[in-house]
N, C-alpha and C positions, 0 to 999 in steps of 0.2 A: 626220457627218464621221468618217472612219476615220483616226485619228492614232496608231495603235498603233506604226507605224514610228518616228514622232517620239519617242514615249515610250521605246521599247526602246533606241534608239540615242542619242537626244539627252541623256537624263538621265545615263547613265554618262560620256559624252564631256564634257559640260559640267561635271560634278562634278570631273573631273580638271583641266580648265582653271581652275576656280575655286580649286583647291588650289595652283596655282603661286605666287600672291602670298603664300600662307600658309606657304610653306616646303616645297613638295614636293621641291625640289632638295636640301634638307637632311635628308630622310628617309634614314637609313643602313641600314635593314634591311627585308626583305620583311614582317616582322611589323608594324613601324610603319606601312607602307603599307596593309596589310590592315586595320588599325585605323582609320587616318585616312580611307581612301577610302569605306567605308560611311557614316561620319559625314557626310562631304561630300555623298555621294549622297543621304542622307536629307534634308539641308537643301535640296539642289537639287530633289529630288522635291516637297518641300512647296511651295517657291516656284513650281515649274513647274505643279503641279496647281491651286494657288490662282489663279495668273494665267490658266490655261486655263479654269477655271470662271468667272472674272470676264469673260473675253473672250466666252465663249459667252453669258452673260447679257446683256451689253451689245449683242452682235450681234443677239440675238433682239429686244431692245428698240429698237435703231436699225439696221435692216438696209439702209436705202436708201443709195445712193451719195452723195446730198447730205447724209447724216447721218454720213459718215465722219469729218469733222473733229471733230464733237461726241463721237463714240465714242472717238476717239484721245485727246482731251483728258481725258475721264473716265477712260480707262484709265491715262493717265500720272499723274493726280492721285491716284486711288485706290491704284494700285500703289505709288506713292511713300510714301503714308501708311502702307499696310500694311507695307511693307518697313522703314520707320523705326521703327514700333511694335515689330515682331518683333525687329529688331536691338537696340533699347533694352532690351526685356524679357530676351532671351537673354544679351545682354552684361552686364546688371546681375546676372543670376543667376550667370553664370560668374565675374564679378569678386568677388561676395559670397562664393562658395565658396572663393576664394583669400584671403579676408580683406581685400579692398580695394574700391575703387569704380571704376565705368566712367569712364574719362577721355574728354574730348571728342575728342582726336585718334584714340583707339582706336575710338570710336563711328563717326566719319566714315569711317575705314578699313574697318571691317566693313560699314558701310552701303553703301559703294561696291562692295564685293565682292558683297554680297547683291543689289544692283541688276543685276548682270550676268545671272544667270539670268532675272530678271524681264523685262529689256529683250529678251533673246534670244528668250524665249517669245513675247512680243508681236510681234516682227518675224517670227517663223516663221508664226504664225497669220494675221497681217494679210497677209503676202506670199502665203500659200496662198490666202487668200480673194480677194485681188486677181486672181491668175491664174485662179482658178475663175470669178469674175465675168466676166473678159475672155473666157474660153472660152465661157461661156454667152451673152454678148452677141453673139459672132460666130455662134454656132449659131442664136440667135433671129433675127439679121439675115438669115441665109440662109433660115430658115423663112418669115419675113415676105416676103422677096423671092419665094420660090417660091409662097407663097399669093397674092401680088399678081399674079404672072404667070398663075396658074390662073384668078383672078377676071377678068383682062382677056381671057383666051382664051374663057371662058364668055360674057362680054359680046359678043365678036365673033361668037360662034356664035348669038346671039339673032337671030331673024328680023326683029324690029322694032328699028331703031336708036334708042336713047334720044335722041340728038341730033335725029333726025327728028321724034320725038314731041314733044320740047320745043319745037321751032320751029313745029310744027303747032298746038300749043296757043296760042302767041302769035298765030298767024294767025287761029285761031278766035276769039280774044278781039276781034280787030278787026271781025269780022263780026257780033258780038252787038249788038243795039240798045242805045244808051246808057242808055235808061230801064230796061232790064232789069238792075238793079244786082245782084241775087242771083246771076244767071248769070255776070255779068262777074266778080264777086268769086270765085265758085267756080273759074272757069277760071284766074284769076290765082293762086289758092292752089295749084291743081293744078300749074301751071307752076313755082311756087316749090318745090314738093316735088321735082319732077323735076330742077330746077336744082341743088338741094342734093345729090341723089343723084349727079348727074354730077360735081359739084365735089369731093365727098368720096371718090370712088372711089380717088383717088391718095393719100389721107391715111391714115396709120395711126391718128392721133388728131386730134380737132378740139376747139376751145374749147367749153366747156359752154354758153356763151351761144348759140353757133350751133346746137348740137344741140337746145336747148330752143326756139329760134325755129322750127326745122324741126318739132319736135313740135307746137307750137301750130298751124302750118299743117296738119299731118296731122290733128290733132284737129278742126280746123274743117271739113275735108273729111268726116270721119266724122259730125260733128254735123249736116251737111246732110242725112244719111240717117237718123241715129238721134235727132236733136233732143236733148231732155233725158234720153233714155235712157242717154246717156253723159255722165258728169261727171268731168272731170279737174282736179285742183287741184295747182298747181305752187308750191311754197314753197322757194325757194333764195336764200340770202343773197347780195347783190350781190358781196360779197368773194370768193365762190367761183366766180364766172362765168368767170374766166380760167383755171380748172383745166380739164383735158382729159379726154375720154372717147373710147372707140372710136366711130367714126361709125355712126349708125343703130342703136346698141345700145338706146337708150331707146325709140325708135319700135318696135323689134322686140318689146320687152317689152309695150308697149301693144297691139300687134297680137296677141300671144299672149293677152293678157287678153280682148280682144274675141272671139278665136277660141274660147276655152275656157269663157267665162262668159256667162250670160244678161244681156242688156241690153234691158230692156223698161220699159214705163211702171210696171208694178207693182214690178219689181226693177231699178232703174237700176244700171248698172255704175259704180262709184266707184273711181277710180284716184288715188292720191296720189304726187306726186313731190317729194321733199325731199332736203336735203343737210346733213350735219353730221359732224364728227369724221373728215374725209377720205373720206367715202363718199357716193355718190348712192344714195338709197333709192327704189325703185319698189314700191308696195304696192297690192294690191287685195283686196277681200273675195271669197272664193270662193263662187260659186253656179253650179256646172257646168251647162252646157246638157244637156238630156235627149236631144236628137237630135244626138249628136256622135260621130264616129268617133274611135277612139283616136289620140292624137297621137304623132308620131315623136320629139319632143323635139329636133329638128334645130336649131330657132332658138336655144334656150337653150344647146345644145351648141356652136353657132357662137360665141356670146358668151363662153362659158367658154374656148374654145380661143384666141380672139383675146386675151383678157386674160392667159391663161397665157403668151403670147408677149410681151405688152407689159409685164406686171408679175407675174412668176412668184412673187414673195414676197407678193403680195396677191391671192389667188384670189377669184373671184366667190363671194359667199355667198348661198345660197338657203335660205329658211325656208318650207317647204311644210307647212301644217297642214290640218285638215279645214275650217277657217273662213277662213284667210288665206293669201295667197301674197305673199311679200316677197323682193325681190332687192336685194342690196347690191353696187353697182359701185364699185370704187376710183376716186377722183379722182386723175388723173395730172398730173405737172408738164408744162409745155410742152416739146415736142421740136423738134428742128431741122427735121424734115420736115413739121411740122404748122403751118399758118398759118390765120389767121382767114378764114372764107369770106364774111363780111359784106362786101357791096359789090363782090364779085368777079363779073364778068360771064362 
């Protein structure tokens, strides 16, 4: 945040405004003004810089829009306490230097004056932050709309219509002999996968419960080919299932794990999906395949870019070591354009 203009202009102007109730109009000479103004500017600068540092700390700690109320309450309480303590200490020192004691009316008068720069500073920074977030939200909305339009155009350019394939799978299921249960189940799971892909195309985020249900269907399809060579363990507390993620993001991480790692009887691929502290964690042990062309990184880059638009303050975290590969996806609150896909035809 570049607030040099606020500092260079705000502190001198505010220090003069604060001097008005203290008798600026009664200053009779330029010498008295040149003595009083730097003193007032020094106090104003101290309160300004203290409030600025406090706002920056609390904003880093509580950056989300839904945390604004909590941040403002903490700012108000802490700033009031700091101002009261500073006013009491400085007022007591000044009164003691004149051989007296700080009176209660004088304390409240000075306290009220000292609160002026504190309140003004918080209003400036919160207003600046509000307009900055509004501008970023507008920009992200435009980027999401543009990305959605590009995705829809690419889908239209595909030679095979996903709706046609989805309907064909349902028709194929009707032709399979009833006693052939594995084949029937496989086709139904494949249809569920394409159903989810179709329904999630219009959503920027989906409930975690829907994404995990889709992942289970996807894993079942892969296990029909890999058997026990693929082992996926999902441990997510039920209380977090209503949180949201970008659609197909977890499946894409599983697909990358299968693409880049060995999944054999001797070395089964183990993938763990868990959630805690506001993050969905997808982890797998690295055992690179020997016959593998270098990856483009497009899948992971796609996930990073989508979350950069959805939650720029919570970037995707990737921990890539020689033995493990772990991705942390932020869990997002429900949005207006994201609805549960469960039960939707």
